[in-house]
N, C-alpha and C positions, 0 to 999 in steps of 0.2 A: 167798175164797182156797181153793185146791184142797186136797183131802184126800189123804194118801198112806198106803199101808200096805206096809212093806218086809217081805217074806215069806220065811221059811225060812232066814234068814241066821244065821251063827255070831256071836252077839252077845257082846260083851265090854263090861262096865260095872261097874267096881269099886265105884261108889256103891251098887250093889245086890247086890254079891257075885256078879255073873253073869259066869262065865268060860267063853266059847266054847259057850254053850248055843243050841241051834237054837230060834228063836222069832221072833215078829213084832214089829215096831216101827211105831207109828202116829203120824201128825202131823195135827193139825187146828187151824185158826185160828192157825197160827204156833207152836203148842206141841205138846209130846209129850203124847199121851193114851194111855189103855188101849186096846188093839186092839179091844175090844169096842164102843168108842164111835163107830167110824167105819162108815158105811154107803155103799156105792157109791164107795169111795175108789179112786184110781188105784193099781193094784198094781205094785210093783217086785219082780221076782223076784231074790232074793239067794241063791238056793240055791248052796252051795259057795263063798260069799264071806263076807268079814269085815264086820261091822257094828259101828261105834262112834259115840259122840257126836262132834260137831264138836271139833277140837282147839283148844287155847289157847296162844298164844305169849307167853311172859312177858318176853322181852328180844330185841329186834332193832333195827336201825337202817334204816328204810325211808322216812322223810320228813323234810324240813327242810334247812336250809342246808348243812351238811356233806355230806349225802347228794347234794345237787344239785351241790356242788362236785366230789364224786367222779364224778358223771356227766360234768360238763363238761370236767375236765381229764384224763379217760381215754377218749378216743374209741376207742382200741384195745379197750376192754372191750365195745364194741357190734359190732365188725366181723364176727365169726363167730357171734354168738349173737342171733338174732332170729327171731321167728315172725310170719308175715303175718296179716292180719285174716282172720276167718272168721265169717260170719254176724254176730251181735251183737258178737262179740269183736273188739276192736281190736288193731292191731299191737303187739307186744311187742319190747323190745330190752334188752340189757344182760346180762352174765354174772354179775359180782359185784355190780353196782349196777344193778338193773333199773329201768326206767321205773316211774312210779306205776301204770300199767296192768299192766305185767309183774309188779309186786309182788303186787298183788291176784289176778291170775289164778294166780300160782305158789302162793300160800297156799291158794287154793281147790282147786287140783289135789291138794295134799297133805292136804286135808280140814280146814283150819284155818278157824274161824269168828271168831276174836278175835285181835287182834295188838297188842302193846304197843310203841309207839315209845319207846325207853328213855332218850333224852337230849334234851330240849327246851330250848334257850336261851331264856329268857323274852322277851328283846328281839325275838327272831325267831320268836315263837310264831305270828304270823299266817302266816308262810311254811310253818311245820309243818302248820298246819291247812289251808292251801290244798292242800298235797300229799296230806294224809289225805282231804280231800274228794274228790280226783280219783282215789283208789285204790278200784277197784270191789270190791264183794262183802262183804269182811270188815269187821266192827266193829273200831274202833281206839280207843286211848287213848294219851296222851302224858305222860311224867313230866318236869316241869320240874327243872332241876338247881339244887341249893342249897348244895353243898359248898364253894364258893368265893365265895359271894355276900357282898358288903360288909355288908349288913344283918345277915345271919345271924351272921357272924364277930364283928361288934361286940356283938350281943346275948349270944352264947354266951361270949364273953370275960368278961362280967359275970354268967354263969349266969342270964340272963333268959329262962327257958323260956317264960313267958306271952307276952312280947313276940315271941319267935321263932315261936311257934304262931300268933300274931295275923298276923305278916307272911306265913307260909305260907299261911294261910287266904285272905288278900287276894290273893296271887300265883296261887294255884290258880284263883280266880275270874277274875282279869284275864287269865290265859292259857288258861282252860279246860283246866287240867291235871288229872291223875288222882291223882298221889302225889308222894312226896319222893324224888328221886335225888341221890345224893352221889358225885361222881367225883373221885378223887385229892384228898381233903379237904385244902385249904390249899395243896397242891402246885401246883395250876394257877394260883392267885393269885401264889404265889412265882415262877412261870415268868415273870410279867410283869417281873420284876427279874433274869431269867436264873438263877433258882434253883429248888429243888424241895424238898418235904418227903418224905424217904425213909422215915422212921419215924413212928409215931403220936405221938411226943413232940418232934418237931422243931417249933419255933415258926414261925408264919407271919410272914414279914417285915412289919413295921409294924403288925401286928394283935395281937400278944401273945396268941395263941390257938394251940392245938395241934390236929392232926388228931383225937386222942383226944377232946378236948373237943367238936369238931364232930360226930363220930359219935355220941357219947353224948348230946349236946344235941339232935341231930336225932331220934334214937330217942325221947327223952322228949317232945319237942314233937309228934311223930307220934302217940304214944299219948295225949297230952293232948287232941289233936283227935279221937281215935278214928276215924282214917281207915280206909277199906276195905283198903288195901294198907299194908304195913310200910315202914319205911325201906329203901331200896334202894341198896346201897353197891357202888362199885368202889374198892377199897382202894389205899393207897399202894404204890409200887414195882412196879406191874404189869410183868410181863416181865422182872424182874431176877433173875438167879441168887441163890438164898438168900432169896428174899422170903417163904418160907413161914411164918417166924416172925412177920413183920409182919402176915401174914394172920390167924394165930391171935390175935395181940394185938388186931386189929381186931374179930374175932368175939367176943372176951372183953368188949368194950364193952357187949354185950347181957346180961351176967351179972346176975341179980337183977331183971330188968325183965320184967314180965308183960304179955301182949297185952291191951289194953282196947278192944273194939270190938263192934259188933252184926252183923258180917259173916262170922263163923265162922272167921277166920284165927287161927292159933296163934302164928305167928312175929312177933317184933319186929324182925328184922333179916333181910333177904334179901342174900346176897352173890352178885353176878352173875360170870359167866364165871371160875369158880374156878380153872379150868385155868391161866390166866395168872398165877395167884397162888400156885402150889403147887410152886415150884422150890427145889431145894437147889443146893449148890456155890457157887462164886465166878467161874465163867467159863462161856461157851457151848461151850467145848472138850469133846470127848466124855468125857474122863477126869475132868473137873472140874465136870461138870453132872449132876444127878441129880434123879429124882423124889422129892417129899416128900408125894405124895398120901396116903399111909398115915398119916403123921403129922397131916396136917390133917384127915382123915376120923376119925381116933381121937378128935380133940377134937369134931368136928362130931357124930359118932354118940352122944356122951355128953350132948348138949343137947336141949332140948325146944322152944326158942324161936327156931330158926334154919332157914332154907332156903337152897338154892343152885341155880344153873343151871351147866351144864357149860362152855360156851364151847369146844366140841370143834373141834380143828383138822381140816380136811378134806383137806389135801394138795393144795391148788389154788393157782393165781395168783388173788389177790384184791385188794381195796382196803380198807386199814385206815382207820379214822376214829373219832375219840374226842375227848371233852372233856378228855382227859389231854394237854394241849398238850406238856409237856416230853417225855413218852414218844415222841410222833411226831417230834419233833426228833432224839432219839437214834436212833430207828429209821431215819430218813432218812440218818443218818451211817454206819449199819451196812450198809445196802444200796446206798447211793449213787444212789437213784432220786429222782424228783421229789417235792416236799414243798410243802404249802400249810399256812399258819399263820394263825390268826385270833383276835384278842382281842375279847371281847364286853363292853365297857364295865365296869360294876360287877359282872358276874355269872359269867363263865366264859371259857374259851379252848379252842380246838380245833385239830386238825391232821388232815391227810389224806395218806397215803403208800401207794403200791402195794406189794405184798409178794408173794413166792413162797414157799410152804411146800413145799420140795423133798422128794418121797417117796423120794429117794435120798440124803438128807442125814441125818446123825445128829440134829441139833437139830430138824428138821422132824418126823421120826418120833417123837422123844422127846416133843415137845409133843402130838402126836396121841395117844400112849400115855397121857399124864398125864390128859388130858380124859376118856378112857374109864375109866381107873382110878378116878376119883373116883365115877363112877356105879356101877361094879361093886363098890366097897367101901361103898357106902351101904346102910345097913340098912333104911331106910324110904323107898321110892320115891315117896311122896307128898311128900317134902321135896327131891327132886332133879328137875330139869327139863332136857329136851333143848333145847339152843341151840347155835349156832356164833358167838354174839355177832355175827351177820351184819351186815356182811360181814367182820368183822375176822379171825375164825378160819377163815372160809369162807362161801361163798354160801348164802343161805337155802334154795335148792333142794336142798342136800345134807343137809337133815334126814333124808330117808329113808335116806341112806348111813349116817349116824350110828346110826339105828335098826338097820340091818342089822349094823353092828359090835357093837352092844350085845347083839344076839340070836344072833350067829354067831361061835363061836370060830374056826372055819375061815376065816372072812373076815378076822379079825384077824390070824391067822397068815399068811395070804397077803401082807398088807402087810409084816410082819416079814421074811418069807422073801425077798421081792423087793428089800428094801433091803440094799445092801452093808454098811450099818452095823447090820443087824438084831440081831446078837449083842451088840453094844455097847449097844443100847437095851434088850435083855432084861437086861443086867447092871446098867444104871444106873436102870432102872425096874422097876416091879412087874408090868408087863403079862404077862410070861411065866409068872408064878405064878397068874394068875387064869383059871380055866376056867369061870367063871360065865357062863351064857347067860340073858339076861332073857326072861321070858315076854311073851305079848301083854297079859296082865293087868297086868304091871308097866309095860309101855310105856304102857298106858292110864292108869295111875296117874300117870306122869310128864307125859304130854301132855294129859290131861283132868282127872281128879279133883284131883290136887294142884296143878296149874297154876291152875285156877279158884279153888281154896280160898285159895291164897296172895295172889291178887289181890282177895279179898273178893267173888268173883263166883259162889261155889258155889251160890247160889239161882237162877242163870240158866244157867250153862254147865257143861260137863264131865260131864254125866250124861244118862241116857235115862229118868229118873224122870218119871211124869206131871206136868205143870205146868212143866216146864223149857222153855227155848228150843227151837224146833224145828229144831235143827242136828243132822243125822244124815249119816254118810258110809258109803258101801259101797266096800270095797276088793276088788280082784280077787286075793284071797288065801284059799286054802283051809287053815284051821288043821290039818286032818287029814293033808294031803299035802304042803304047801309049806314048812313051817317049817325043813326041812333045807337049803333052797336059798337062800343069802344074796341071790342076784340076783333071785329072785322076791319076796323081802321088800322089797328097795329099790324095784323097779319098782312094786309095789303101793302102797307108802306114797307114792309120787310121782305116781300116776296113778289118782286116785279114779274109779271107774266111775259112781257117782251121788253127788251132794252136794246135800243140802237145807238151805238156810239160812233160818232164821226162817220155815219153812213154805213156802218157794219153791224149786222145782227149779232149781238152778244148773247142775249138770252132769248130762247125760243121756247114758248110754252113752258116757262119756269125752269128750264134747263140752261145752264151755261155751255154754249157750243163754240165759243172763241175766246182766246186770251187777248184779243184786241191788238192794237198798235199804239200803246200809251206814249205820251209825250212828257218831257220835263220843261216847264216854263221857268225862264229867268229873265232878269232885267239888265240891260246894258244902259246905265245912266249916263254915259258919254262924257263925264267930266274927268279931265286928266288930273293926275296927282300934282298938287301945288308943290313948289320947291321945299317947303317946310314939311309937308307930309311925306314927301319922298326921302328926306333926310331922317325923319323919325322912323319910318318903316324899316329903312336900311340899317339903322343903328340898333334898333330894338330886336330885329330878327337875329342879329349877330350876338347881342348881349343877353337876351332873355329866352328866346324861343328855342325848343328842342329840335326844330326842323328848319330847313332853308326855305326861302321863298319859292324855289322851284318845286319842293316837295309839299308845299302848302296849297298850291293852285290845283283846282279841279280841272282836269283835262277833258274836253269834250268827247274825244274819240272813244274813251274807254267808260268814263263815269256817266256821261250824258249822251249816249249814242243817238238818241232821237230828240234832240233839243228843239224848243221853240223859243227863240229870243225875241224879246220885246225891247225895241230900241226907243229911248226917250229923246225927243227933240229938245235941245236946249232952248231956253227962253230967248 
């Protein structure tokens, strides 16, 4: 394997307290090493450029059945957004829902080395892994959904944390999953009966359990298993005006619970796409809708065991897709666009709906403002992460634009000034009060150090310390001259000049020259099935599922040909 030395770049690495220092970074045998250890290495001149560790994505939707539905029923999404093949790089297509190839190349251009598929329906795990297998360059992991699973709801109704943990451990192994995802707990199951759970105290029809019990029980089961990642929640009433109190109530479920793991994470609950959950008011009308980001962040900043990602709206036409089935139904009735709905047997349900976040509408720009406010109000940037809940709030290739808005007050004001409802947004939201501009150091905390830590991967990713994975990116951005120009910031973070992934040069002078050797990460939690769970699984597969257990399991040799298993040591 080739050796590289990236010379004279402006290095930013919060894990070592390095803030725009001119220095060299070396890679040998796929790992970061001290620059003195390489002799005769290929030199990359990074003079006047920014050098960071490879970035880590904590939440996006890039592989699996709902993503593929989004591709299939939106041919218009591909018409004007494609890139031809060039050298080893194959053709890309898709604006909001890129092809598997386009997804991998896009992440690589942005300097991302690890990506989390945030909602894997267990029954369709094989499909998810097939698509991840075909996504080049980036390492990936997938989070199976548990929040509306019949087994989980039955066990948590009876406060059976051990049985819940046993089932989770089994399902992670069967699906080659990475962690515990909970979407609209109980509400998606209720949707099967045309209902929903709008608060955390609404009972789930026919299960006699509440979302509060599901959230709390999954947190406890996750810590019982000592998994690398915490429980990962998309709480009830996403997108509903006035939902901020339900969000705070959901976050409070983590009170008094401490992280128990060997992977360095501190949080026991991660709340995803918090923007969609920080609304006040009782209507989407401009005088009756308001931001409650400050109220949500006042609670969040007072805690030690929570993290969140932004879910920032990017003011684009996009494709929404979520395991929150009732939300997508209501969304389709709001915009009268096409809608797909799917029930997944004993596990979950999903929907897909196109959506336009109009930069000239009050509600679109208010949602945009709320996502940014959450980050700008956060006191510890290692607990807040850049996402667009891609593609729900915006396409994944807009991450650099979100970074621009976070770093540039002028760029934020340009959006507000261009919108005819800009003054109303300033009145109903907090964005006009916030003049904070994040630094490159804080961006690195959000996209590298903190993101890797919350996933339990801080021993591999998010850092340029010797011994870490050889993921290094060079951006065409000069911290001494370019930070006052928002357009240069956005361009740089979307167009890496060099990208080394696991010691292999992937991007050379802005051209993709290799498809890499990506890996799929999954967690072996190690807990055997309890006798009760074994009986329940055997009985329900025979009685309810349309497949057998043998056809349910994800087999490594075909679906996960280049696996990276993380084994959890029992307490």
